[in-house]
C-alpha positions as CSV (number, residue, x, y, z in Angstrom):
1,M,20.3,8.5,25.4
2,F,18.2,12.0,25.8
3,K,18.6,15.2,26.0
4,I,17.0,18.3,28.0
5,T,16.9,21.9,26.7
6,P,15.1,25.2,27.2
7,V,12.2,26.2,24.9
8,Q,13.7,29.5,23.5
9,D,10.7,29.6,20.4
10,K,6.8,30.3,21.8
11,E,5.6,28.8,18.7
12,K,7.8,25.2,19.1
13,Q,6.5,25.8,22.9
14,K,2.8,25.5,21.3
15,E,3.6,22.9,19.1
16,L,5.3,20.9,21.9
17,C,2.0,21.6,24.4
18,K,0.1,19.8,21.8
19,E,1.8,17.4,21.3
20,C,1.8,16.8,25.4
21,G,-1.9,17.3,25.9
22,V,-1.3,20.1,27.8
23,K,-2.5,23.9,28.1
24,Y,-0.1,26.5,26.0
25,R,0.8,28.7,29.0
26,A,2.5,32.0,27.1
27,D,4.2,33.3,29.9
28,A,5.5,30.0,31.2
29,F,9.2,28.5,31.0
30,A,9.7,25.7,29.5
31,Y,12.0,22.4,29.2
32,V,11.6,19.8,26.0
33,M,13.4,16.2,26.6
34,F,13.7,14.5,23.7
35,D,15.8,11.2,22.2
36,I,19.3,12.1,20.9
37,D,19.3,9.5,18.6
38,S,15.5,9.8,16.8
39,G,14.8,13.4,17.6
40,E,11.3,12.1,18.8
41,I,10.0,14.2,21.8
42,M,9.6,12.6,25.4
43,G,7.7,14.9,27.6
44,M,8.3,18.3,28.6
45,S,7.9,20.7,31.6
46,Q,6.4,23.9,32.1
47,F,6.6,26.3,34.6
48,E,7.2,29.9,36.5
49,I,9.4,31.5,38.8
50,G,8.6,34.2,41.0
51,K,8.2,34.1,45.2
52,L,7.3,31.1,44.9
53,G,8.5,28.5,41.8
54,Y,5.5,27.0,40.2
55,I,4.7,23.9,38.6
56,F,2.1,23.5,35.5
57,D,3.3,20.0,33.4
58,L,5.2,17.9,33.7
59,K,4.5,15.1,30.8
60,E,5.1,13.0,28.3
61,A,4.9,13.0,24.8
62,G,2.1,10.0,24.3
63,E,2.3,6.6,26.1
64,R,5.8,6.1,26.3
65,G,5.8,5.3,29.8
66,D,10.0,6.1,30.7
67,F,9.2,7.2,34.6
68,E,13.4,7.7,35.3
69,A,13.3,9.8,32.1
70,M,10.8,11.8,33.5
71,F,12.3,12.0,37.3
72,I,15.5,13.9,35.4
73,L,13.5,16.0,33.4
74,A,11.2,16.8,36.6
75,R,14.4,17.1,38.8
76,Q,16.1,19.7,36.1
77,T,13.0,21.5,36.1
78,M,13.3,22.0,40.1
79,N,17.0,22.8,39.9
80,F,16.2,25.8,37.1
81,I,13.4,27.0,39.8
82,D,15.8,27.0,42.7
83,L,19.1,28.4,41.4
84,C,16.7,31.3,40.0
85,G,16.3,31.4,44.0
86,A,12.5,30.5,44.6
87,H,13.2,27.2,47.2
88,I,9.5,26.6,47.6
89,C,8.0,24.9,44.6
90,E,4.2,24.0,43.9
91,A,2.1,22.1,41.9
92,T,-1.6,20.5,41.6
93,S,-2.3,16.5,40.6
94,D,-2.9,17.2,37.8
95,A,0.7,18.8,36.9
96,A,2.2,15.2,36.6
97,D,1.8,11.9,37.8
98,E,1.5,11.6,41.6
99,R,3.8,8.6,42.0
100,L,6.2,11.1,39.9
101,L,5.2,14.3,42.1
102,L,6.0,12.8,45.2
103,A,9.5,10.8,44.1
104,I,10.6,14.2,43.0
105,G,10.2,15.4,46.3
106,F,6.8,17.1,47.2
107,K,4.6,16.3,49.5
108,K,0.2,15.9,49.6
109,S,-1.1,18.8,51.7
110,D,-4.8,19.9,51.2
111,G,-5.3,18.5,47.9
112,K,-1.4,20.5,46.5
113,F,1.8,19.7,46.3
114,T,4.4,21.9,48.1
115,C,8.1,21.1,47.6
116,D,11.3,22.4,49.6
117,M,14.4,22.5,47.7
118,T,16.4,23.9,50.3
119,G,20.0,22.0,50.6
120,M,18.2,19.7,47.5
121,F,20.9,20.5,44.6
122,D,23.6,21.8,46.8
123,G,25.5,18.6,45.9
124,H,25.7,17.1,49.9
125,C,25.1,13.6,49.5
126,S,24.4,13.1,53.4
127,G,21.3,14.1,53.1
128,D,20.8,16.0,56.4
129,K,19.0,18.8,55.3
130,L,15.9,16.7,53.6
131,K,13.5,15.7,56.3
132,L,12.3,12.4,55.8
133,D,9.0,11.0,56.8
C-alpha cells in the first residue's frame, strides 16, 4: 500500500529530487509517493501549471520498478493539473519512461509528448470523449 501527498517543504523536495535522480526545480509543484508500511520513498513528480500543464519528472526512487504505482502517481499529477484549469499537458521524453507516458494518455509528436485531459477525470466511464487510435 502506498500514499501520494503534495510536497510543501522545498528542502524536502530537494532531498526527494536527489533520491530520485532528478534536477530540483524550486518553482515546480511536487508530489511524493511512499510505502505506507516502511515509509520508503517510491517515486515523485515535479510539474508546473500555467496556460498548459507541464510535467518535468515522473521518476521512481531507485530500481523499484512498480509500473502500476507510477501510473497512479502520474494520473494523480495530471488530475491536479486538470482541476487547476490546464486541460492540455506536455512532457519531454526524459520526463518519464516512454511506456508510462503513453499508458497515461500522452501522444508522441515531434519528440515531445502532449495529452488533452479534457473529460479524462470527469467520472464518465464510457470513453465517449476520449479519442482512441
